[in-house]
Each structure stands twice: as C-alpha cells, then as structure tokens.
C-alpha positions in Angstrom: 0.0 -0.1 -0.1 1.4 3.3 -1.0 1.0 6.1 1.8 4.0 8.2 0.8 3.7 11.1 -1.6 6.4 13.5 -3.0 10.0 13.3 -3.8 12.0 16.1 -2.1 9.2 17.3 0.3 7.9 13.9 1.2 5.0 12.8 3.4 4.0 9.4 4.7 0.5 9.3 6.4 -0.7 6.7 8.7 -3.8 5.7 10.7 -7.4 4.5 10.2 -10.8 6.0 10.9 -11.4 4.1 14.1 -7.8 3.4 15.4 -6.2 5.4 18.2 -5.1 8.2 16.0 -4.0 9.4 12.6 -1.2 11.6 11.4 1.9 12.0 9.1 5.7 12.1 9.0 7.0 15.0 6.8 10.6 14.6 5.5 12.5 17.2 3.4 11.1 20.4 5.1 13.9 23.0 5.1 15.3 23.8 8.4 14.9 27.1 10.2 11.3 27.9 9.4 9.0 28.9 12.3 6.6 26.1 13.0 4.1 25.5 15.9 0.8 23.7 16.1 -1.3 26.9 15.6 0.2 27.1 12.2 -1.4 23.8 11.3 -4.6 23.8 13.2 -6.6 26.3 11.1 -6.7 24.0 8.2 -7.5 21.0 10.4 -10.5 22.9 11.9 -11.8 23.6 8.3 -11.5 19.9 7.5 -12.9 18.3 10.8 -16.2 16.5 11.1 -19.3 17.7 12.9 -18.6 21.3 12.0 -21.9 22.0 10.2 -25.4 20.9 9.2 -24.0 19.7 5.8 -21.3 17.4 7.2 -21.2 14.2 9.2 -22.3 14.2 12.8 -19.1 12.6 14.0 -17.7 15.1 16.6 -13.8 15.3 16.5 -11.6 18.1 17.7 -8.8 17.0 15.6 -6.1 18.7 17.7 -2.6 18.2 16.2 0.6 17.6 18.2 4.0 18.1 16.7 6.0 15.3 18.1 9.4 15.7 16.4 11.3 17.7 13.9 11.1 21.1 15.7 12.8 22.8 18.6 11.9 26.2 20.2 9.4 26.7 17.3 11.7 26.1 14.5 12.1 23.3 12.1 15.3 21.2 12.4 15.4 19.8 8.8 14.7 16.4 10.4 11.5 14.3 9.9 8.5 16.1 11.4 6.0 13.8 13.1 2.4 14.9 13.3 -0.3 13.2 15.5 -4.1 13.7 15.9 -5.9 11.4 18.1 -9.3 9.8 17.3 -11.7 10.6 20.2 -15.2 9.9 18.9 -14.8 6.4 17.5 -17.8 4.1 17.2 -16.6 1.0 15.6 -19.7 -0.9 16.7 -21.7 1.0 14.0 -20.1 -1.2 11.5 -20.7 -4.6 12.9 -23.7 -5.4 10.8 -21.7 -4.5 7.6 -18.7 -6.7 8.4 -19.7 -9.2 5.8 -21.4 -6.9 3.4 -19.3 -4.8 0.9 -20.8 -1.4 0.7 -21.8 -0.5 -2.9 -19.3 1.7 -4.7 -17.1 1.8 -1.6 -13.6 0.2 -1.2 -14.7 -2.8 1.1 -14.7 -5.2 -1.7 -11.5 -4.2 -3.6 -9.5 -3.9 -0.3 -10.7 -7.5 0.7 -9.8 -8.9 -2.7 -6.4 -7.1 -2.9 -5.1 -7.7 0.7 -7.2 -10.7 2.0 -8.4 -8.6 4.8 -10.0 -5.1 5.5 -10.8 -2.9 8.6 -13.9 -4.0 9.9 -14.7 -0.6 11.4 -15.2 2.2 9.0 -13.3 2.3 5.8 -9.8 1.9 7.2 -7.3 3.5 5.0 -10.0 4.2 2.4 -11.8 6.4 4.9 -11.6 10.3 4.4 -10.2 10.2 7.8 -6.8 9.4 6.5 -6.8 12.9 4.8 -5.9 14.4 8.2 -2.3 13.6 7.6 -2.4 15.4 4.3 -3.9 18.4 5.7 -1.4 18.6 8.4 1.5 18.2 6.0 -0.1 20.5 3.5 -0.3 23.3 6.1 3.5 23.0 6.5 4.1 23.1 2.8 1.8 26.1 2.4 3.6 28.0 5.1 7.0 27.3 3.4 5.4 28.5 -0.1 3.8 31.5 1.4 6.9 32.7 3.2 9.4 32.0 0.5 7.3 32.9 -2.7 4.1 34.6 -1.7 2.1 31.6 -3.0 -1.6 31.9 -2.3 -3.9 28.8 -2.6 -7.7 29.1 -2.4 -10.3 26.6 -3.1 -14.0 26.7 -3.1 -17.3 24.8 -3.8 -18.3 25.6 -7.4 -21.2 23.2 -7.7 -23.4 20.8 -5.7 -25.4 18.6 -8.1 -26.9 20.7 -10.7 -26.5 23.9 -8.7 -23.7 25.8 -10.2 -22.2 29.0 -8.8 -21.0 31.9 -10.9 -17.1 32.0 -11.0 -15.8 34.5 -8.5 -12.8 36.9 -9.0 -10.1 34.2 -8.9 -7.4 36.8 -8.7 -8.7 38.3 -5.3 -10.8 35.6 -3.8 -9.8 34.9 -0.2 -10.5 32.1 2.3 -12.2 34.5 4.6 -14.8 35.0 1.6 -15.0 31.3 0.9 -15.7 30.6 4.6 -18.6 33.0 4.9 -21.0 30.0 4.0 -20.9 26.6 5.7 -20.8 25.0 2.2 -17.7 27.1 1.3 -19.2 28.6 -1.8 -18.5 32.4 -2.1 -21.7 33.0 -4.0 -24.4 33.6 -1.4 -27.4 32.7 -3.5 -25.9 29.6 -4.9 -24.6 28.5 -1.4 -28.1 28.8 0.2 -29.6 26.5 -2.6 -26.6 24.1 -2.0 -27.3 24.0 1.7 -30.9 23.4 1.2 -30.4 20.5 -1.1 -27.8 18.7 1.0 -30.1 19.0 4.2 -32.9 17.6 2.1 -30.7 14.8 0.9 -29.3 14.2 4.3 -33.0 13.8 5.6 -33.6 11.3 3.0 -30.6 9.2 4.1 -29.0 9.9 0.7 -25.9 11.7 -0.6 -25.0 14.0 -3.5 -21.8 15.1 -5.1 -20.2 18.3 -6.4 -17.1 20.2 -7.8 -14.4 22.0 -5.9 -12.3 24.5 -7.9 -8.8 25.8 -6.7 -6.6 28.6 -7.7 -2.9 28.9 -6.9 -1.4 32.4 -7.3 2.1 33.7 -7.4 3.5 30.4 -8.4 7.0 30.7 -9.8 7.7 30.1 -13.4 9.5 27.0 -14.3 7.8 24.3 -12.0 7.2 20.9 -13.6 9.4 18.3 -15.2 8.5 17.0 -18.7 7.8 14.6 -20.0 6.3 12.3 -17.4 6.2 14.6 -14.5 4.5 17.5 -16.0 3.1 19.8 -13.3 -0.5 19.2 -14.3 0.1 15.6 -14.2 1.5 15.6 -10.7 -1.4 17.9 -9.5 -4.0 15.5 -11.3 -2.4 12.7 -9.4 -2.6 14.5 -6.1 -6.3 15.4 -6.6 -7.3 12.1 -7.8 -5.8 10.3 -4.9 -8.4 12.2 -2.6 -11.2 9.9 -1.5 -14.4 10.3 -3.7 -12.7 12.3 -6.4 -13.9 11.2 -9.9 -12.8 13.8 -12.3 -10.0 16.4 -12.8 -9.7 19.4 -15.3 -7.3 22.3 -15.5 -7.7 25.6 -17.3 -10.3 25.3 -20.0 -10.5 21.6 -19.4 -13.1 19.7 -21.3 -14.7 23.0 -22.4 -11.6 23.6 -24.4 -12.7 20.9 -26.8 -15.5 23.2 -27.9 -13.1 26.1 -28.9 -11.0 26.8 -31.9 -7.3 27.3 -31.6 -7.7 30.9 -32.4 -10.0 31.2 -29.4 -8.2 29.0 -27.0 -4.6 30.3 -27.4 -3.3 32.7 -24.7 -1.5 35.5 -26.4 1.6 36.9 -24.5 1.7 40.5 -23.2 4.1 42.5 -21.1 3.0 42.6 -17.4 5.3 45.0 -15.6 8.7 43.7 -16.4 7.8 40.2 -17.3 5.8 38.3 -20.1 2.3 37.2 -19.1 -0.8 36.0 -21.0 -3.9 38.0 -21.8 -6.1 35.0 -21.3 -5.6 31.8 -19.2 -7.1 28.9 -21.0 -3.8 27.1 -20.3 -4.6 27.2 -16.6 -1.2 28.5 -15.7 0.7 25.6 -17.1 2.1 25.2 -20.7 4.1 22.2 -21.8 3.9 20.8 -18.3 5.7 23.8 -16.8 4.3 26.7 -14.8 4.1 30.0 -16.7 3.6 32.4 -13.8 -0.2 32.8 -14.5 -2.6 31.6 -11.8 -3.1 27.7 -11.8 -6.7 26.9 -11.9 -8.1 23.5 -11.8 -11.4 21.7 -10.8 -12.0 18.3 -9.1 -15.3 16.3 -9.3 -16.5 14.5 -6.2 -19.0 11.7 -6.4 -21.9 11.3 -3.9 -20.6 9.5 -0.7 -21.1 5.8 -1.0 -22.3 5.0 2.5 -25.9 5.9 2.8 -28.6 5.1 5.3 -31.3 4.1 2.6 -32.0 0.5 2.0 -29.9 -1.1 -1.0 -30.4 -4.3 -2.6 -26.9 -5.9 -2.8 -24.9 -9.1 -2.0 -22.6 -10.1 0.9 -19.1 -11.4 0.4 -20.6 -14.9 0.0 -22.7 -13.7 -3.0 -26.0 -14.0 -1.0 -28.5 -11.4 -1.7 -29.3 -9.1 1.1 -30.4 -5.6 2.0 -27.9 -3.0 3.3 -29.0 -0.1 5.5 -25.6 1.5 6.5 -25.3 2.6 10.0 -22.7 5.2 11.3 -22.1 8.8 10.6 -21.4 9.9 7.2 -21.2 13.1 5.1 -24.3 13.6 2.9 -21.9 15.7 0.5 -18.2 15.9 1.1 -17.1 19.0 -0.9 -17.2 21.5 1.8 -14.8 19.6 3.9 -12.8 18.6 0.7 -11.9 22.4 0.2 -8.8 22.3 2.7 -7.8 18.9 1.4 -7.6 20.2 -2.1 -5.7 23.2 -1.0 -3.4 21.0 1.1 -2.6 18.6 -1.9 -1.9 21.4 -4.2 0.5 22.9 -1.6 2.3 19.6 -1.2 2.9 19.2 -5.0 4.0 22.9 -5.3 6.5 22.6 -2.4 7.9 19.4 -3.8 8.3 21.0 -7.3 9.9 24.2 -5.8 12.5 22.1 -3.9 13.2 19.9 -6.9 13.8 23.1 -9.0 16.2 24.4 -6.5 18.5 21.4 -7.1 18.9 22.8 -10.7 20.2 26.2 -9.4 
C-alpha cells in the first residue's frame, strides 16, 4: 500500500478511521522555518467533522501535536511527526456491515487485494486518512507563502446541478469562501446548495459536487517534462483524494468546444515580465508553470455510504439488503476544500524544492 507522496518534500501518512489516531511524517522540510501547532490547526479545523449541518455528525476536535522535527518553534530539517488522536470512534456502528461490501465503496476491492480489511469504518479508504495530508499541506503552504508569496484558495463551485458563478479568482480569499458553511462564495448558490444537502441528508442519501482551486504567485518553471508535468502531478494528487472522480485544468473539457484561435493565450508584457492576456492554459504550458494563476477543478461523487436500503450481495454472494449505520457526510465538498488546498501545496512545495536542485 502506498502511503507516501512526494520526492523531495515527502510525506507518509498513517492511521485508520477508528484506530487510536492518525497523522503523518513530513521529510524534506527546510530547516529554520517557524512552525508550531497553531500554524497547522486552522486547516484542520476547516476539515474536521461535525462542523456544520451539511457534514457528518461525528464530533472530533482534531487537535494536532507536533511530536518531532522542531525545537523552540523552528524546524530542524529532520522528519516532522504529526499526530491527531481519534476521540469519537464508534466501531460498533459497522458490525452489521462486516460481511457486506458497501456498494461503490472500497470494502470489496480492499478485501480482494489484501485478503483482509478494517472491519470498522473504511480503514485507509476512509476520508479520515486525509488528516495527515492536511497537517502536512499546512506546513508546505507556510513554506510556499513565506518563500514565494504563493496563495492557494479553493471553493465549492457546484453541488449536483446547482452551479455558482465564477468568483474573481485573482482576489478571492479563504475568508470570503468560509462565509458560508458550504464554502461557496456565491451567497445565493450557497443557500440553494445547503438546502439541497439538508434535504438529501434527511432522505438518508448523498450528493456530489465540484471544488475549484486557484494557486496564485506560483514561480515560473515548475514541472518536469515529459512524465512529471506539473498538471500531471496535480492531477495525481487530486485524484488520490477519497471520492474524487474527475479532474480538469484551465479550459478543461470545455476547451474541446473552442478553436485554436479562441483557445490560445497571447503573450503580453505585465510590468517587467511576460504574461498572458487570457488563461485557458490554466497557468501551465508544456507541463511547466508559466507564472499565471494555476486553476483546476475536481469532481467528487456522492459519498457511497448511505442510510437508505440498498439491494446488494454479501461477500458470499448471498442477496441481502444493506441499510448502512454510522455517521457519514451527505456531501463531502465543503470539507474537501482544505484537502484540495493541502494537496496543491504539497505538489508545489515538492516541485519548488526539486527546481532548487537545478540552481
């Protein structure tokens, strides 16, 4: 099982949804950077369960502890150990599902691949494993912000067929995003999204959506053609997030409806540097960052675990009815926002440090 991500700025995450705790080991963080728990906690607070009416009812405080790799609030250049205890576990909620693979969940594939699976929750396939990503991503983002002024902001752009107007991606802030519990900066669309999710939750069902992310002030030259193109690394990062089902960057699939004369991004002088007058490329050309904002979107499916009765089969092939117990998100996009930001930060930090080896 691969639980390690990155080459130079490298993380290894650990833990399951109902074990004693989850976390990560961060290796490759430069020494001398200020780092305390309060640098990490805000993103964990945005990710944690039980925070609103549109998330799971599981109530975890998700307080991170830095166990190693710092002294007197400074990074040492040694591995940083991060730990978050699980407090509100209820493994008994899953006893009735031990022999029934949940439709569209990882229960069946984990059992077939490893010959065993975590009987409570989804184990490593649970979104609880993303805590290690968010902790690590907060460190990567602090490094990028302090060294290069990089800004990363994600938001919910759609839930089901409710699509919000695109905000001003050059100026949007997390404060604006967090003004609604669904993390959509468009107030009208957000209200409709929340109403739909509450309705779906009451029906013991679930719904999907799209998260959009912008990365601003990214240095020119990140990315390694041919097989380690920057958009390829971002795509891998995003599609590794639980429940992700689609990825597009810049014009994405919409670009197929345009002609080259419409899609091309003409160069223009911006201050003392070249830039582009449009950004259909999404900030990346030839697999290398061009200095324009990097903009991409991730599609998330409806969460697989729902409380409605579903006709399915158990591991022995016997037909049965599954009515899932436990506490699960009716829609994961609002809590996916900081996860998307964290994975983007991990990719960019790794690429920045890789580029430094060329200098």
